[in-house]
N, C-alpha and C positions, 0 to 999 in steps of 0.2 A: 107425239114427239116434237113436232115443229114448234110448239109453244115454248120449248126450253131455250131456243136460240134467240137471245135478247140483243138489244142495241149495244151493250157493253160487255156482256159475258154470256155464259151458258148456265141456266139455272132452272131447277124444277124440284118436285117432291120426290125424294128417294123411294125407289121401289114401285113408283107409279109412272111419273114422267121421266125419271132418270134412273136407269138400271145399270148393272155391270155390263150387260150386252151392248147397251148404247155407249157406255164409256169406252169399251173396247173399240167400237167403230169410230168414235171420236178420236181416239189415239191414232188409228190408221189414217183417218182423214186429215188430222193435223199434220202428219208427216207428208202425206200426199200433197197437201197445199203448200206447206212451208219449205219442204225439202231439207229440214233441219237434220243435222247429224248428231247433235248433242243437246239434250233437253233437261232442264232442271225441273223437278217436281217436288212441291211441298204440299202440306195439307193442314187443315184446321182440326179441331178436337172432336168433331162429330164422329160417333162410332162408325158410321157408314162411309166416312172418308177413306178408311183403310181398304175395304173391298173395292171401292171405286178406283183408288190408286192402283191396286193390283191389276184390275182390268185395263185401265188406261195404259199402264206400263207394258202390259202384254201386247197391246195394239201397236204401241210405239216401237218396241224392240223387234217385233215381227217384221216391221218395215225397214229394219237395219239400223235404226238410230239408237244411240246410247242414252241411258237415263242416269242422271245424278239425283239420287233421293236425299233430300235435305230434311225429311221427316216432318214432325209437327213444328209449325212455325207461323209467324205473322205474315201477312201479304207483303209488307215492306221488306221483310227479310228475304222473301222469295224474289222480289225485284232486285235486291242487292246481290243475291247469289247469281242471278242471271248475268248481271254485268261483270262481276268480279271473276266468275269462273269461266268467262269467255264462252258461254253457251250460245247456241243459235236460236234458242227459244226457251220458254218456261211456261209451266202451268201451275196455278195455285188451285187446289181443291178446297172450295169454300162456298157457302151461300151467304157470307158476310153477316149482316144483321138479321137475316130472315130467321123464322122459327126453326126449331131443332130438326123437324122432319124434312127440311129443305137441304139441298146441296147443289154444287155446281162447279164450274171451271172458269178461272180468269186466265186468258191466253195472252202470251206475248211472243214477239220475235226477239232477236238479239238486242242487247242494250236495253232491255225492259220496255221496248216499244210495244204498246198495247195493240191487240187485234180486236177491232170493234165490228159491229154489224156491217159497216160500209167498207172495212178494210180486210175482211176475211171470214167473219163468222157466217155470213150468208153463203159464201162459197163452201165452207166446211159443211154446213147444213146440206147443201145440194150434193156434195160428195157422199155424205152418209146416206141420204135418201136414195141416191142412184146406185149405191154400193160401188162407186167408181174409183176404187182405191188403186194406187200403183201396185205392181206385182210385189208379192212378198219377197223379202231379201233372201239371197242364198245363205248368208250368214247373219244370224240374229244379232241385234245390238246387245250391249252389256248393261248391267245395272250395278252402280256403285253407290255408296253412301258418303255423306259429307256433313260435318257439323259447321254450319255457317256462323253460328252465334259469336264465337270469339272474334272473328274478323269484323262482323257487323258492329260489335261493341267497340272494337278498336277504331273503327271508322267514325263512330258517333261521338266518342268521348272528346276529341279535340274541339268540338263546338261548344263545350261547357266553358262558361266564364262566370262562375258563381262568386259573388262577393262574400257570401256566407252560405252555410248549409241550409238548403230549402226544406220546408216541412209541408208535405202534401197529403191529402186524402185521395186515394185512387180506387175507383170502382172498376174492377177487371171484368165484371159480368161473366166470370168463369170461362173467359175466352182467351184469344191469342194476344191480348195485351200483356198476359203473364210472361211469355218469352220476350215480347217486344221491350218491356220495361227493364229487363235484365241489363240493358245498355246503360242505365243510369242509377239503378237501385242502390249501389254502394255509395253514391254521392249525395243521397237525400235521406231525410227521415220521412217515414210514411206510415199511414194507417191504411191497411188493405181491406177492401170490401170485396167479398165474393172472389177471393184470390186463389181458389182451387180450380184446376182445369176440369170442366164437366160439360161435354158437348150436348147435354140435354138442356142446358141453360136454365137450371131449376129456380133461380131467384127472380130474374126478370129478363125481358127481351134485351138483347145486346145492341141497343140502338139509342145513342145519346140524342138523336134528333127528336125522339119522343120524350117530352119533358117529364111524363109520369115515371120514366125509368130512372130519373135523376133524384127522386125523392129521398132515398136512403143516403145518397152522397150529400145532398143539401143538409140533411139532419146532422150527419157526422161533422160536417164543416162548421155548422152553427154551434155545435156543442164543444168544439175544440179551438185551438189556436193554430190555424193553418195559413200558409201563404195562398193556397188555392186548392181546388179539387179538380180531378181529371176523371173522365169516363170514356173508356174505350168501347168501340163497337166489336162485333164478333171476331173479325179477322184483323183488327187493329190497324186498318188503313185510315180510320177516322178517329177523331177525339173531340169530346166536348169538354168545356171548362166552366167551373163555378168560382166566383170570387170568394174572398175570405169571409164575406158576410153570408155566403150560401146562395147568392143570386146567380142565376143562369146568365152567361155572357153570350150574346149572339155571335155566331161563328165568323161572320164577316168582320166583326170588330177585332176578333183574334187575328184575322188576316192582317189588319191594319197594324196591330201591335208587333206581330212577328216581322212584318215588312220594315218597321223601324229598326229592329234588332239587326236584320240582315243588311240593311242599307247603312248601318253604322260602320260596317266593315268593308263594304264594297258597293259602289253605285252601279245601277243598271236597271234593266226592265223587270217590273213586277206585274204579274197578271192577277186579275180578280174577276170572278164570274159576274155576268151582267145582272144578277139578282142582288148584288151587294150594294150596301148603302153608299151614297155619294161621298161620305166621309172617308171611305177607303182610298179613293182617288186623291182626295185632299191630303191625307196623311202621307201617302207615297210621294207626292210632289213636294211636300214640306220637308221630307227627309232626303230630298235630292235624287229620288228615283224617277223612273219613267213609267207611269201607270198605263197599262193596256188592258182593255176589256176582252174577255173571252166568252165563248158560248159554254153552256153547261155540259159536263161530262168529261171524265178523266182522259179519254182518248183524244178529244179535241184540244183540251188544255195542254196536254203533253206535246202534241204536235205543234201548237202555237209557241210553246216555250222553246222548243228546239229551233223553230224557224227564226225566232227573235233573240235567241241566246239569253233567255230570261234566267234570273237568279232564283226566283221563288214565285209561287202562285198559291192562292187560297180559294176555296169554294165555300158557299154558304152552307153546304152539307157537312162541313168539317173535314174535308180532304185538304191536306197541306202538302204541297209539292216542292221539292228541293232539287235544284240543279245538281247539287253535290251528292244526291242519292239516285243517280241515273235518271234525273228529271222525273222522279216518282215520289209517291207518298213516303213520309217517315213520321209517324205520330210521335215517336220518341224525340226526334229533332224538334218537333213543335213544342213538346213539353219542356225540353231543354232551353229553347229560345225564350219561353215565358219565364222560366226560372232565372235566366240571365237578366231579363228586364226587371223582374221584381226584386231580386237580391241586390241589384246595383242601383236601386232607386230608394229614396227616403219616403216614398209613398206606397201604400198598399195597392193591390191590384184594382180594387173598386175605384180608387181615386185616379188611377191611370186610365181606366176605362171611361170614367164619368164624362170627360170632354168629348168623347166619341159618340155618346148617346144624345146627340143634339138634334137629330132629325126623327120624325115620326114614321115608323115603318109598319106595314100591315103584317109582315111575315108572309110565308107562302100559304096561300089559300087554295085548296083543291076542290074543284066542283065536278061531280059526276054528271055528264051531260047525255041527253038522249039523241041530240042531233049531231051532225057532222062537225067535229071540232074545227076543221079547216074552214068551214063556212062561218063559224063564230069569229075566227081570226080575221077573215076577210071583212066582216062587218065592222069589227073594231078598227081595222086599218082605214076603212072608209070614214067612220064617224070621227076619228081623231086625226084626220089628214092635215089639219092646221098645225099640228105639233111636228117635232122633229121625229119622223118615223124611220126606223131601220129594222132589218130582219136578220140580224146575226143569229138569233135563236128564237123562233116564234116571232111575235110582233112586239117591239119596244117603241114607246112614245115618250118624248121628253118635252116638258114645258119649263118655263123659268123657275117655278117654285115646286113642281112635282113631276114625277115620272112613273111609268109602270111598264111591266113586261108580262105578256100573256103567252104561255107555251102549252103545247099538247104533250101528254104523256106518251112515251114510246110503246107502252104495253097495255094501257087501259084507256077507256073512254073518259079521260079526265082532262080538264083544262086548269092550268096552274096560274095564279095571279100573284105577283109581287108588286107592291106600290109603296111609294115613299113621298112624303111632303117635307120640303126643307123650310116650310113656313110655320105649320101648326098641326097639332093632332086633329083639330076640327077639319082642316082641309083634307088631311089624309083620310079620315073617316068618310067624309062626303064624297070624295073622288073614288074611294074604294067601293062604296055602295053603288055609285053610278056605273062603274065598270062591271061589278058583279051582276047588276040588274041586266046588263046587255048579255053577259055570259049565260045567265040563268033563265032568260025569257023563253 
């Protein structure tokens, strides 16, 4: 059971690592830890999300807390419901992009503030293990239902500023992008791929980070006349994008473009994660914003956004965070921002992206290691001590024409490398191989 309590959420294989009995205990532990009196619960389309929700709800209500059941929804809709319904917490039942046999819980406090490993998941795990729940309430909590979609749609629509009607190809991957996209579907023309909800994800893994999952979308875009293509992940808190030629756009470059759109209306702080290309910082500055680097992970980014009153943030993994959505993800707002940009420009998306593709990036390279990953990071820090070394997340080193970041996985014996050269592809490849040799020795 201990393996299901992760750095950012609770996640495991249903019926094996994660059962109804464990979900019931997690419900009781969640209330014991948070003392919440009103909790929003939503779920993705996996068939086992329904019995897990029932068990979780039973645990929560036995502790005296009320549950607002918003039913099948995207994770961004769950965050929005948390804030607008003035709940003291929320739980989204999902395993995001994981295969169909997986499931899990994304936990939040009031105002959609995430609970991570260091801000509560470890404590909840200990409460479950020790069965150290607070006493069962004399009066059980209530369960009510609520349809959040009309309010979420009304919240999203004012951000539309289309100069013409966009035409998109959208790969829903049979997941929660289907309800998420109801926010804008009346205002666009679209070709739908895998647009029927099916929690077995029969067509492909719902993960736009894996380029193989984008093949059908690329083919569709290349055969038609589209402004761009969109691919949602399983719970629709991430989105990947394809330009009108069918080429995959790196997600940090989407951060740069959306930052331009956001900053055209209001100046302020924009966060980007430390794996992002240097061009992201340059674009934010050119648009009059204040760029700030963040560590990887939604709990950290959201905390930093709140601290610095940031307007927007983007991650290399395709998470796009908006202050105006309770400092949480909204993939529909990301799609709308891109539609705003493209329909108000006389250039297609590929030409808008082209100036941002000016540096040579390695992409994230994962290496499974046999030795202690922290020992590897220490060696890297020593070898590259002549650079600008900082440890916001793992070890980052900056030189005048190149930089890299090396991080450890939170859950596996993996070391992750991202490296970029602002000089040439040749320098990127040489430095990439040099750092990888140290990681893999």
